[in-house]
C-alpha positions in Angstrom: 202.0 152.2 -24.5 203.6 152.9 -21.0 205.1 149.7 -20.1 206.2 150.6 -16.6 208.5 147.9 -15.3 208.7 146.4 -18.8 212.2 145.0 -18.6 214.3 148.1 -18.7 217.5 146.2 -17.9 219.7 147.1 -20.8 223.0 147.4 -19.0 224.4 144.2 -20.3 223.6 144.8 -24.0 224.6 148.5 -23.7 227.9 147.5 -22.1 228.6 145.2 -25.0 227.6 147.9 -27.4 229.9 150.4 -25.7 232.8 147.9 -26.1 232.0 147.5 -29.8 232.0 151.2 -30.3 235.2 151.7 -28.3 236.9 148.8 -30.1 235.9 150.4 -33.4 237.3 153.7 -32.3 240.7 152.1 -31.7 240.8 150.4 -35.1 242.5 151.9 -38.1 240.2 153.9 -40.3 237.8 151.7 -42.3 235.1 152.3 -44.8 233.5 155.7 -44.5 230.5 155.8 -42.1 227.3 157.0 -43.6 224.6 158.7 -41.6 221.0 157.8 -41.9 217.8 158.6 -40.0 215.8 156.0 -38.0 212.3 156.9 -36.9 210.7 154.6 -34.3 207.1 154.5 -33.4 206.6 154.0 -29.6 203.5 155.4 -28.0 205.5 156.2 -24.9 208.3 157.9 -26.8 212.0 157.5 -26.2 211.4 155.9 -22.8 209.2 153.2 -24.2 210.3 149.6 -24.5 209.9 149.5 -28.3 212.2 152.4 -28.8 214.7 151.1 -26.2 214.6 147.7 -27.9 216.2 149.1 -31.0 219.2 150.7 -29.3 221.3 147.6 -29.7 220.4 147.6 -33.4 221.8 151.2 -33.6 225.0 150.0 -32.1 225.2 147.1 -34.5 224.5 149.2 -37.6 227.5 151.3 -36.7 229.7 148.3 -37.2 228.2 148.0 -40.7 229.2 151.5 -41.5 225.8 153.1 -40.9 225.4 155.7 -38.2 221.7 155.9 -37.3 220.2 159.2 -35.9 217.1 158.1 -34.1 213.8 159.9 -33.4 210.9 158.6 -31.3 207.4 159.1 -32.5 204.3 158.8 -30.3 202.0 158.9 -33.3 202.5 156.0 -35.7 200.7 157.8 -38.6 203.2 160.7 -38.4 206.1 158.2 -38.4 204.8 156.4 -41.4 204.0 159.6 -43.3 207.5 161.0 -42.6 209.0 157.8 -44.0 206.8 157.9 -47.0 207.8 161.5 -47.6 211.5 160.7 -47.4 212.1 162.4 -44.0 213.1 159.1 -42.5 215.5 156.7 -44.2 214.3 153.9 -41.9 211.2 153.5 -39.8 210.0 151.1 -37.1 206.3 150.6 -37.2 203.8 147.8 -36.5 203.0 145.2 -39.1 199.4 146.5 -39.3 200.8 149.7 -40.7 203.6 148.0 -42.6 201.2 146.2 -44.8 200.8 149.5 -46.7 204.5 149.4 -47.6 205.3 145.7 -48.0 202.2 143.5 -48.2 204.0 140.2 -47.6 205.6 141.2 -44.3 202.7 143.3 -43.1 200.3 140.4 -43.6 202.1 138.7 -40.6 199.8 140.6 -38.3 196.6 139.3 -39.8 193.4 138.6 -37.8 193.8 135.3 -36.0 196.8 134.4 -38.1 198.8 133.0 -35.3 198.0 132.0 -31.7 201.3 131.3 -30.0 204.8 132.9 -29.7 206.3 129.7 -31.0 204.2 130.0 -34.1 205.2 133.6 -34.5 208.9 132.7 -34.1 208.5 130.1 -36.9 206.9 132.7 -39.2 209.6 135.4 -38.5 212.4 132.9 -39.0 211.0 132.1 -42.5 210.6 135.8 -43.3 214.2 136.5 -42.1 215.8 133.7 -44.2 217.5 134.4 -47.6 214.8 132.3 -49.4 212.2 135.0 -48.5 214.3 138.0 -49.4 212.5 138.7 -52.7 209.2 139.0 -50.8 210.5 141.5 -48.3 210.8 144.2 -50.9 208.1 146.2 -52.6 208.1 149.5 -54.5 211.6 150.4 -53.3 210.8 149.7 -49.7 212.5 146.8 -47.9 211.7 145.2 -44.5 215.1 144.7 -42.8 213.9 143.3 -39.4 210.9 141.9 -37.7 210.4 141.5 -33.9 207.4 140.4 -31.8 205.3 143.0 -30.0 202.7 140.8 -28.4 199.4 139.1 -28.6 196.3 141.3 -29.3 193.3 140.6 -27.1 189.7 141.8 -27.0 189.1 144.1 -24.0 185.5 144.5 -22.8 184.0 147.0 -20.3 181.7 144.2 -19.1 182.7 140.5 -19.0 179.2 139.5 -20.0 180.0 140.8 -23.5 182.5 138.0 -24.0 180.1 135.1 -23.1 179.4 134.4 -26.8 179.5 136.0 -30.2 175.8 136.7 -29.8 176.6 139.0 -26.9 179.2 140.9 -29.0 176.6 141.6 -31.7 175.5 145.2 -31.7 178.2 146.4 -29.3 180.5 149.3 -30.3 184.1 148.4 -30.8 187.0 150.8 -31.5 188.9 150.0 -34.6 191.9 151.8 -36.2 190.6 153.7 -39.2 193.5 152.4 -41.4 193.1 148.7 -40.4 190.7 147.1 -42.8 190.9 143.7 -41.1 189.6 145.1 -37.8 186.5 146.7 -39.4 185.9 143.5 -41.4 186.1 141.4 -38.3 183.7 143.7 -36.5 181.2 143.4 -39.3 181.5 139.6 -39.4 180.9 139.5 -35.6 177.9 141.8 -36.0 179.5 144.5 -33.9 179.5 148.2 -34.7 183.0 149.5 -35.7 183.9 153.0 -34.5 186.8 154.6 -36.2 189.7 155.5 -33.8 193.4 156.3 -33.8 196.2 155.2 -31.5 195.7 158.4 -29.6 191.9 158.2 -29.2 191.0 154.5 -28.8 192.2 154.3 -25.2 190.2 157.3 -24.0 187.2 156.0 -26.0 187.3 152.7 -24.2 188.0 154.2 -20.8 185.1 156.8 -21.0 182.5 154.3 -22.3 182.3 155.7 -25.9 182.8 152.1 -27.0 182.1 148.8 -25.4 185.0 146.9 -26.7 188.6 147.5 -28.0 191.4 145.2 -29.2 194.9 145.8 -28.0 198.2 144.1 -27.1 198.9 143.4 -23.4 201.2 146.4 -23.0 198.3 148.7 -23.7 196.8 147.7 -20.3 199.2 149.9 -18.5 200.5 152.1 -21.4 197.0 153.4 -22.3 195.6 152.8 -18.9 192.9 150.5 -20.2 192.4 149.2 -16.6 190.3 152.4 -16.2 187.8 151.2 -18.8 187.9 147.6 -17.4 187.0 148.8 -13.9 185.5 146.1 -11.7 183.3 144.5 -14.3 185.5 144.3 -17.3 187.2 141.4 -18.9 189.7 140.3 -21.5 189.1 137.3 -23.8 192.2 135.1 -23.8 191.6 134.2 -27.5 194.4 135.7 -29.5 193.0 138.1 -32.1 196.4 138.4 -33.8 200.1 138.7 -33.1 201.5 142.2 -33.3 204.9 142.7 -34.8 207.4 145.5 -35.1 208.9 145.9 -38.5 211.9 148.0 -39.7 211.5 149.3 -43.2 214.1 151.2 -45.3 214.2 153.1 -48.5 216.2 150.5 -50.3 218.2 153.0 -52.3 219.5 154.6 -49.1 221.4 151.5 -48.0 224.1 149.4 -49.6 223.5 146.2 -51.5 223.1 143.2 -49.1 222.1 145.4 -46.1 218.6 144.1 -46.0 219.4 140.4 -45.6 222.3 141.0 -43.2 220.0 143.2 -41.1 217.1 140.7 -41.1 219.3 137.8 -40.0 220.9 139.9 -37.2 217.6 141.1 -35.9 216.2 137.6 -35.8 219.3 136.1 -34.2 219.8 138.9 -31.7 216.5 140.7 -31.0 213.7 138.2 -31.2 214.3 136.5 -27.8 215.1 139.7 -25.9 212.1 141.5 -27.3 209.9 138.5 -26.5 210.9 138.6 -22.9 209.7 142.2 -22.7 206.4 141.2 -24.4 205.8 138.3 -22.0 206.4 140.6 -19.1 203.6 142.8 -20.3 201.3 139.7 -20.5 202.1 139.0 -16.9 201.2 142.6 -15.8 197.4 142.0 -16.4 195.7 140.7 -13.2 194.3 137.2 -13.4 190.8 138.5 -12.5 190.3 140.1 -15.9 191.0 137.0 -18.1 188.0 135.3 -19.6 188.9 131.8 -20.9 187.6 131.0 -24.3 187.3 127.3 -24.8 185.2 124.5 -26.3 182.3 125.7 -28.5 183.3 129.3 -28.0 186.8 128.7 -29.2 185.4 126.9 -32.3 183.0 129.8 -32.9 185.9 132.4 -32.6 188.1 130.4 -35.0 185.3 130.1 -37.5 184.6 133.8 -37.3 188.3 134.6 -37.9 188.4 132.1 -40.8 185.5 133.8 -42.4 187.1 137.2 -41.9 190.4 136.1 -43.4 188.7 134.5 -46.4 186.8 137.7 -47.1 190.1 139.6 -47.0 191.7 136.9 -49.2 189.0 137.5 -51.8 189.6 141.2 -51.5 193.4 140.7 -51.9 194.0 142.6 -48.7 196.6 140.2 -47.4 199.5 138.7 -49.4 198.3 135.3 -50.4 201.6 133.6 -50.0 201.9 134.8 -46.4 198.3 134.0 -45.7 198.7 130.4 -46.8 202.0 130.1 -44.9 200.3 131.1 -41.7 197.6 128.5 -42.3 200.3 125.9 -42.7 201.9 127.0 -39.4 198.6 126.9 -37.5 197.9 123.4 -38.8 201.4 122.1 -38.2 200.7 122.9 -34.5 197.2 121.5 -34.5 196.4 119.3 -37.4 192.9 118.7 -36.0 191.6 122.2 -36.8 188.6 122.1 -39.1 190.2 124.7 -41.4 193.2 122.4 -42.2 191.1 120.3 -44.6 189.1 123.2 -46.0 189.5 125.0 -49.2 189.8 128.5 -47.6 192.9 130.6 -47.7 194.6 128.8 -50.6 193.3 125.3 -50.0 193.8 122.3 -47.7 197.2 121.9 -46.0 196.7 118.3 -44.7 
């Protein structure tokens, strides 16, 4: 996801990091430093903003007695599989993929779960608090940090496809083969889901193999989706979901208490800086492509997403605790939403 010009000013943080390292070198010998591997998914590789965002974390971990050897992966599936196989002690992947390791945290990226960055900040703050610690661990895996990676939008090769849900029906949409929520949403909308990977969905959209694709803003430049948009394309400004980046560790590879210390530090020190990069990507998309979804269309989209999430609730795809939490956050922002008094997703919240 080439995020050219996506805030590459790291001199300040890196200078601070250098001072920390230098200061540590001048101190008397402390506890022995342990070496661990950190694998980070970034479709651009080591030059991408996702990988670069975690460099401050690497510096901080050193002060905790952990030396992290980092590797960039341009294929998220390979990074996840290497972590699962024990080749990586820690991995940075999206929440959509993280749901296969820790369902509670991975459910943050659910379809239509959140609409604003303020809502996402509230959710991540809750997740990063000590009260949520027990839910951030599953089967020996622990999520030790969560950052925002941006809003996901629906990209269309023709703006007319976004006029209503009826115009989406029958259209081919690229969905990640491992992302059950995307295929469920496509089916609810009456579209035809076409299986894709991170590597293939951009070319599929650009060459016309599919009519629609969902992606975060940084994919506009990173995956050159502007080629598929051309002169007639459009992007619906309704947020399909909020993408997150999640750090996961094999719990037995790190000392007791590491997870909570890490989660708190990541929220306090990385949320705002990462969000600035994400917002910069939002601004890179030309105004001409945005299609405003309002009024009846907004209500129709919300109902479609509510039906999708309820189906996935019934199938136990999402963690129910997270799903109800996100409903509470949505309704705390807009108590007038129809769903707030409905029995869906764990019951009324008003």
